[in-house]
Backbone bond lengths (Angstrom), bond angles and torsions (degrees), N, CA, C in turn:
res aa  C-N    CA-C-N  psi(-1)  N-CA   C-N-CA  omega(-1)  CA-C   N-CA-C  phi
1 M - - - 1.445 - - 1.533 106.07 -
2 D 1.310 116.62 124.69 1.458 118.57 179.53 1.525 110.59 -87.00
3 H 1.330 115.60 176.36 1.457 122.63 -175.37 1.535 112.01 -59.83
4 Q 1.330 117.53 -38.50 1.465 121.98 -177.99 1.538 111.03 -67.06
5 D 1.320 118.02 -42.41 1.469 121.38 178.09 1.529 110.53 -63.99
6 Q 1.312 116.66 -40.95 1.462 119.96 179.66 1.529 110.21 -65.07
7 H 1.325 117.73 -39.56 1.469 122.02 179.41 1.532 109.89 -63.50
8 R 1.337 117.69 -42.87 1.470 121.73 178.60 1.525 110.44 -61.85
9 R 1.294 116.48 -42.83 1.458 121.08 -178.51 1.525 110.76 -65.52
10 E 1.308 118.30 -42.71 1.451 122.29 -179.23 1.513 112.69 -70.55
11 S 1.331 118.44 -27.73 1.455 120.92 -177.63 1.524 112.91 -92.89
12 A 1.317 118.11 0.67 1.464 120.73 179.27 1.525 109.39 -66.93
13 V 1.299 115.69 135.94 1.454 121.28 179.46 1.522 107.72 -106.40
14 I 1.290 115.77 126.16 1.458 120.71 178.55 1.523 107.52 -100.71
15 I 1.298 116.04 121.06 1.459 121.46 179.75 1.518 107.60 -108.90
16 P 1.339 116.64 111.58 1.471 118.38 179.66 1.528 110.33 -70.26
17 L 1.289 115.39 138.34 1.456 120.58 174.87 1.510 108.65 -75.16
18 G 1.307 116.86 154.63 1.466 120.56 178.50 1.510 110.45 -55.20
19 S 1.301 115.26 148.23 1.454 118.17 -179.60 1.523 109.00 -66.32
20 R 1.271 115.51 121.88 1.465 121.34 -178.42 1.513 108.28 -108.90
21 R 1.311 114.87 78.23 1.459 119.70 179.47 1.519 109.09 -74.13
22 A 1.276 114.68 139.50 1.458 119.65 175.93 1.526 108.41 -66.18
23 P 1.323 117.72 143.30 1.469 119.00 178.40 1.529 110.33 -61.09
24 E 1.305 114.78 144.21 1.467 120.44 179.84 1.523 110.18 -72.96
25 D 1.319 115.83 151.91 1.458 120.41 173.94 1.516 109.28 -69.81
26 V 1.318 116.33 148.70 1.461 121.85 173.67 1.526 106.45 -76.99
27 R 1.315 116.56 134.94 1.464 121.70 -178.55 1.522 110.22 -134.90
28 F 1.323 115.40 158.84 1.458 120.92 170.38 1.516 106.67 -83.76
29 D 1.331 117.96 137.27 1.459 119.14 175.94 1.532 108.75 -84.62
30 R 1.310 116.10 178.46 1.470 121.72 -174.86 1.531 111.77 -59.92
31 R 1.326 116.88 -43.17 1.470 121.18 -179.76 1.530 110.39 -63.88
32 E 1.321 116.61 -45.39 1.466 120.65 179.73 1.522 111.41 -61.95
33 L 1.324 116.57 -45.56 1.475 119.55 178.31 1.517 111.11 -63.02
34 G 1.325 117.03 -37.25 1.460 120.41 177.32 1.525 111.70 -60.07
35 E 1.323 116.69 -45.27 1.470 120.50 179.12 1.523 111.13 -63.87
36 I 1.324 116.57 -44.35 1.467 120.82 -179.74 1.528 110.48 -64.01
37 L 1.329 116.99 -46.02 1.464 120.55 -177.46 1.528 112.74 -68.93
38 N 1.322 118.13 -27.45 1.469 119.74 174.09 1.524 110.75 -63.60
39 V 1.318 116.47 -46.56 1.472 120.79 177.83 1.531 109.50 -64.42
40 Y 1.319 116.15 -47.57 1.459 121.29 -179.18 1.527 110.83 -58.20
41 G 1.320 117.13 -45.55 1.465 121.95 -178.30 1.516 113.11 -60.63
42 R 1.333 116.85 -39.50 1.478 119.41 178.30 1.526 111.19 -63.17
43 H 1.324 116.91 -38.99 1.469 119.67 -179.59 1.531 112.07 -76.04
44 V 1.322 116.94 -30.49 1.473 119.85 174.07 1.523 108.78 -65.97
45 A 1.329 116.99 -43.64 1.466 121.17 -179.78 1.522 111.95 -61.40
46 S 1.339 116.87 -31.45 1.459 120.02 179.42 1.531 112.07 -86.64
47 G 1.340 117.28 -2.31 1.460 121.47 176.95 1.525 115.01 85.51
48 E 1.327 118.05 5.06 1.467 121.03 -178.35 1.527 112.61 -76.47
49 W 1.326 116.65 -42.99 1.454 121.33 -175.85 1.518 109.13 -117.80
50 R 1.333 115.97 150.27 1.458 118.13 -177.00 1.516 114.76 -130.06
51 D 1.329 118.70 -17.69 1.459 119.59 -175.52 1.523 109.95 -150.92
52 Y 1.303 114.98 164.47 1.461 120.01 176.34 1.527 109.18 -148.46
53 A 1.308 115.35 164.74 1.466 122.21 175.09 1.525 107.47 -140.78
54 I 1.316 115.82 146.12 1.465 121.09 177.47 1.517 107.89 -122.79
55 D 1.327 115.61 134.34 1.456 121.58 179.66 1.520 108.35 -130.29
56 F 1.321 116.55 128.29 1.456 121.82 177.52 1.516 108.30 -111.87
57 G 1.325 116.94 128.65 1.454 121.08 179.93 1.509 111.49 -132.40
58 R 1.303 116.42 -179.76 1.471 122.35 -178.84 1.526 111.98 -67.03
59 E 1.334 116.91 -30.90 1.461 120.13 -175.32 1.518 113.75 -106.72
60 R 1.326 117.28 -26.52 1.468 118.64 -177.29 1.517 111.07 -156.83
61 A 1.338 113.88 160.59 1.463 122.34 171.96 1.524 106.57 -111.97
62 V 1.323 116.78 141.68 1.462 120.88 -176.32 1.525 109.76 -132.86
63 F 1.339 115.61 129.36 1.459 123.05 172.36 1.518 105.31 -109.39
64 S 1.327 117.43 112.06 1.462 122.06 -178.02 1.516 109.95 -99.96
65 I 1.328 116.13 134.10 1.461 122.65 -179.77 1.522 108.33 -106.17
66 L 1.338 115.45 128.26 1.465 121.56 -175.35 1.520 110.84 -120.57
67 R 1.302 115.98 142.38 1.455 119.79 173.60 1.522 109.26 -75.32
68 H 1.328 116.83 -41.58 1.466 122.69 177.69 1.519 108.55 -138.34
69 T 1.315 116.99 149.36 1.453 121.79 178.33 1.523 110.12 -56.51
70 G 1.319 116.54 135.72 1.456 120.89 176.65 1.509 114.93 87.89
71 E 1.310 117.85 -7.25 1.464 120.37 179.02 1.524 110.68 -87.24
72 T 1.311 115.24 168.36 1.453 121.12 172.54 1.522 108.24 -66.85
73 P 1.337 117.68 139.87 1.468 119.03 -179.21 1.531 112.83 -60.46
74 L 1.339 115.38 139.98 1.467 120.68 173.35 1.521 109.49 -69.84
75 Y 1.328 114.64 -43.16 1.463 121.80 -179.24 1.514 109.13 -140.47
76 R 1.323 114.73 152.05 1.458 121.72 170.81 1.526 107.63 -124.00
77 I 1.307 115.65 129.42 1.465 121.06 174.04 1.519 104.99 -102.99
78 E 1.320 116.85 117.14 1.454 120.97 -175.34 1.519 111.90 -113.79
79 K 1.313 114.81 142.66 1.463 122.59 172.04 1.522 106.24 -117.91
80 D 1.328 115.89 114.73 1.465 122.11 -178.14 1.530 108.62 -128.20
81 P 1.333 117.66 95.38 1.471 120.78 -175.96 1.528 114.26 -57.27
82 K 1.320 118.40 -26.57 1.470 120.50 -179.99 1.530 111.95 -65.68
83 R 1.312 117.76 -23.91 1.468 121.82 179.86 1.533 112.55 -91.41
84 A 1.319 117.36 -4.55 1.465 121.50 -172.73 1.525 113.06 -55.56
85 A 1.299 118.58 -43.49 1.470 121.26 -175.42 1.523 112.86 -72.14
86 K 1.316 117.95 -33.07 1.466 120.57 -175.38 1.526 113.44 -95.54
87 Q 1.328 116.61 -57.78 1.460 120.53 -171.83 1.522 113.45 -113.18
88 G 1.307 117.07 -8.43 1.457 120.63 -174.10 1.517 109.81 100.62
89 A 1.308 116.21 144.23 1.462 121.31 -174.66 1.524 113.95 -74.60
90 Y 1.347 117.84 -18.63 1.461 120.49 -172.81 1.525 111.54 -107.66
91 A 1.335 114.99 146.51 1.460 120.35 176.32 1.519 109.23 -149.38
92 V 1.330 115.14 147.35 1.464 121.72 169.81 1.520 105.62 -112.67
93 I 1.330 115.38 124.37 1.458 121.81 -175.44 1.526 108.83 -119.73
94 A 1.330 116.12 130.21 1.464 121.80 -179.27 1.527 110.52 -77.48
95 Q 1.323 115.03 171.69 1.454 123.11 -175.49 1.532 113.66 -53.07
96 G 1.304 118.54 -39.47 1.463 121.49 -178.33 1.516 114.28 -84.20
97 G 1.330 118.38 1.52 1.458 121.62 179.40 1.515 114.29 99.49
98 L 1.333 117.26 -0.64 1.461 121.50 179.05 1.528 109.94 -72.09
99 V 1.326 116.71 127.18 1.463 121.05 176.58 1.525 107.45 -78.33
100 L 1.337 116.50 113.83 1.460 121.43 -178.31 1.523 111.63 -80.56
101 K 1.330 116.26 -36.44 1.461 120.64 -178.90 1.515 108.18 -160.52
102 R 1.338 114.96 143.03 1.457 121.21 177.05 1.517 107.72 -138.03
103 G 1.333 117.35 145.52 1.447 118.95 178.02 1.515 113.02 177.80
104 A 1.329 114.63 -179.67 1.457 121.90 -178.45 1.526 112.73 -91.30
105 D 1.333 117.25 -18.18 1.466 122.23 -177.76 1.530 108.84 -105.96
106 L 1.324 116.31 109.06 1.466 121.19 -175.93 1.525 111.96 -57.56
107 A 1.317 118.24 -44.21 1.470 120.93 -178.25 1.522 111.03 -58.77
108 R 1.316 117.39 -42.11 1.475 120.72 178.92 1.524 111.34 -67.86
109 V 1.316 116.61 -38.56 1.470 120.44 179.44 1.525 110.06 -65.62
110 L 1.322 117.32 -39.23 1.468 121.22 -178.27 1.526 113.12 -68.68
111 K 1.318 117.76 -20.70 1.470 120.19 -179.07 1.522 112.23 -59.61
112 V 1.325 117.49 -24.78 1.458 120.40 -179.54 1.540 112.26 -64.35
113 I 1.328 116.78 -25.81 1.478 119.34 178.27 1.530 112.14 -111.73
114 D 1.314 117.66 3.09 1.469 120.67 -177.61 1.520 112.06 -108.97
115 R 1.298 116.09 28.44 1.455 119.49 177.24 1.526 108.77 -73.68
116 P 1.305 116.73 144.10 1.469 118.60 179.56 1.523 111.83 -62.01
117 S 1.305 115.37 144.61 1.463 119.95 177.24 1.518 110.16 -66.86
118 K 1.314 116.00 143.01 1.472 120.13 178.36 1.516 109.63 -81.45
119 V 1.321 114.71 135.63 1.463 120.26 177.69 1.514 108.03 -88.20
120 V 1.313 114.54 124.39 1.467 120.19 178.81 1.512 107.27 -101.55
121 G 1.329 115.41 128.37 1.452 114.43 -177.68 1.472 114.95 -160.38
């Protein structure tokens, strides 16, 4: 390496690009999970539901309720912050994709699936 190459190398300016952090996944916080699990637990205790799955993504978080492991979810509870200003961040979606309830208050949205079981007798 001659003197000129060394001078070029020493005078090079490195400009760091702005930190480009990947967007965080949307998640349920502790309070939200507590509300969801309270409803879920009551239905598990009554034998209606047996399993669940949680999925966190860039656009939404989803809590899926299953009657049996490996089946299509009976319900999906979704948190989508992009919808918060217009329709509310929370939704309960039935198995066929029908939105049963949407809103900004998770507890109110969950009431659509937390109705007491009917006693047949």
